[in-house]
C-alpha positions in Angstrom: 115.5 66.0 74.8 115.0 62.5 73.6 114.2 60.1 76.4 113.7 56.3 76.6 112.8 54.2 79.6 114.0 50.6 79.8 113.1 47.8 82.2 116.3 46.0 83.3 115.8 42.2 83.8 114.5 40.6 80.6 115.2 43.7 78.5 118.9 44.6 79.1 120.0 41.4 80.9 118.9 37.8 81.3 116.1 37.4 83.8 115.8 34.8 86.5 112.9 33.5 88.5 115.3 33.4 91.4 116.2 37.0 90.9 119.6 38.5 89.8 121.3 38.6 93.2 124.9 39.3 92.4 127.1 41.0 89.7 128.1 37.5 88.6 124.5 36.6 87.8 124.0 39.8 85.7 124.6 38.9 82.1 123.6 41.1 79.2 121.2 39.9 76.5 122.8 39.6 73.1 122.7 43.0 71.4 121.2 44.9 74.3 124.4 46.9 75.2 125.0 47.7 71.6 121.4 48.9 71.3 121.9 51.2 74.3 125.1 52.5 72.6 123.1 53.3 69.5 120.5 55.2 71.6 123.3 57.1 73.3 125.0 58.0 70.1 121.6 59.2 68.7 121.2 61.6 71.6 118.8 59.6 73.8 118.8 59.8 77.5 118.5 56.2 78.6 116.8 55.6 81.9 116.2 52.3 83.6 113.1 51.7 85.7 113.2 48.4 87.6 111.4 46.6 90.4 114.0 45.1 92.7 112.0 43.3 95.3 114.9 41.0 96.1 116.0 43.8 98.5 112.7 43.8 100.3 112.7 40.0 100.4 116.2 40.1 102.0 117.8 38.2 99.0 120.5 40.9 98.5 121.3 44.4 99.9 121.8 47.9 98.6 125.6 47.6 98.2 125.0 44.4 96.1 122.4 46.2 93.9 124.9 49.0 93.5 127.6 46.5 92.4 125.2 45.0 89.9 124.3 48.4 88.4 128.0 49.4 88.4 128.7 46.3 86.3 125.8 47.3 83.9 127.1 50.9 83.6 130.7 49.7 82.9 129.5 47.1 80.3 127.5 49.8 78.5 130.4 52.2 78.5 132.7 49.6 77.0 130.6 49.5 73.8 130.0 53.3 73.8 126.7 53.4 75.6 125.5 55.3 78.6 122.6 54.8 81.1 121.8 58.2 82.5 119.9 57.0 85.6 118.5 53.9 87.3 115.3 54.2 89.1 114.3 51.2 91.2 111.7 50.0 93.7 113.3 48.0 96.5 109.9 46.9 98.1 108.4 43.5 98.1 104.9 43.3 96.6 103.3 43.1 100.1 104.6 46.6 100.9 101.8 48.0 98.7 104.0 51.0 97.7 103.4 53.5 94.9 106.8 53.0 93.2 106.4 49.3 92.4 105.3 48.7 88.8 102.5 48.4 87.7 101.9 51.4 89.8 103.3 54.6 88.2 105.2 56.2 91.1 108.6 55.4 89.6 107.5 56.6 86.2 106.2 59.8 87.7 109.6 60.3 89.3 111.3 60.0 86.0 108.9 62.5 84.4 109.6 65.0 87.2 113.4 64.5 87.1 113.5 65.0 83.3 110.8 67.6 83.1 108.8 65.6 80.6 105.1 64.7 80.5 106.3 61.4 78.9 103.8 61.6 76.1 105.0 59.2 73.4 108.3 58.5 75.3 109.2 54.9 74.4 109.1 52.6 77.4 110.4 49.1 76.8 109.5 46.1 79.0 109.0 42.4 79.0 106.1 42.2 81.4 102.6 43.6 81.5 103.4 45.6 84.7 106.2 47.4 82.9 103.9 48.4 80.1 101.0 49.4 82.3 103.0 51.7 84.5 104.3 53.7 81.6 101.1 53.7 79.5 99.3 55.3 82.5 101.5 58.3 82.0 101.2 58.5 78.3 104.4 56.8 77.4 104.6 54.5 74.3 104.6 50.9 75.6 107.0 48.6 73.8 107.0 44.9 74.5 110.1 42.9 73.8 109.9 39.1 73.5 113.0 38.4 75.6 112.7 37.7 79.3 109.1 37.2 80.2 108.0 38.8 76.9 106.8 35.7 75.1 104.5 34.8 78.0 103.3 38.4 78.4 102.3 38.5 74.7 100.6 35.1 74.9 98.5 36.2 77.9 97.3 39.3 76.1 95.6 42.3 77.6 98.4 44.6 76.5 97.8 48.4 76.8 96.4 49.9 73.6 99.0 50.7 70.9 101.7 48.5 72.4 104.5 47.9 69.9 106.0 44.4 69.9 109.6 43.5 68.9 111.8 40.4 69.2 114.3 42.3 71.5 115.7 45.7 72.4 118.1 45.7 69.4 115.3 45.1 66.9 113.3 48.0 68.4 116.2 50.4 68.5 117.0 49.6 64.9 113.6 51.1 64.0 113.9 54.1 66.3 117.3 55.4 65.3 
C-alpha cells in the first residue's frame, strides 16, 4: 500500500491567520486538487492530518468542520481525486494534548489505522510542526513553500532530510 500524509491549510487550500471557518473560506491552491487526483490514480492512499484549533477556540463547530471537509472531498472527486481519511486535532494549543502537531499522536493514529510504521511515507506540510510530527515517526518530511512554507524555510531548523518543493503539484510530479 502506498500512503501519503498531507497537511490541509497551506498545502491543499489557502491558509488564513484568521482560520478557515466556513466552507466559503475554503479555497484550493492552484494545482493541489489535480495533484491529489494524480496520487489517487497512481494508487496512493491520501490522508490528511490537520490541526483545527478553531474548534477549541470556539471559532467554528464540528458540523461546520464537516461541511468544510465535505467541500474538500467533493472538489477532489470532481477532478478524479480521493482523500481516504481526514485526521484532525480539535484542541487549542493550551489543551496540551498529544494529537496536536508537533506532537505525534495524530500521526501515530494514522500509522495504526493503516498498519504502517510510516518509514519513508511522504508527509507534506507547510510548517515546522507538520514536519516534526511526521519525522518523529520516520516519515519523509516534505516542505511546500505555499501557505507558511516560505517563512518556515527561512526560519530553518527543518528535520534532517526534509525535501523542499514549490507546492504540492511540483512534489507529486516527482513522486508519480
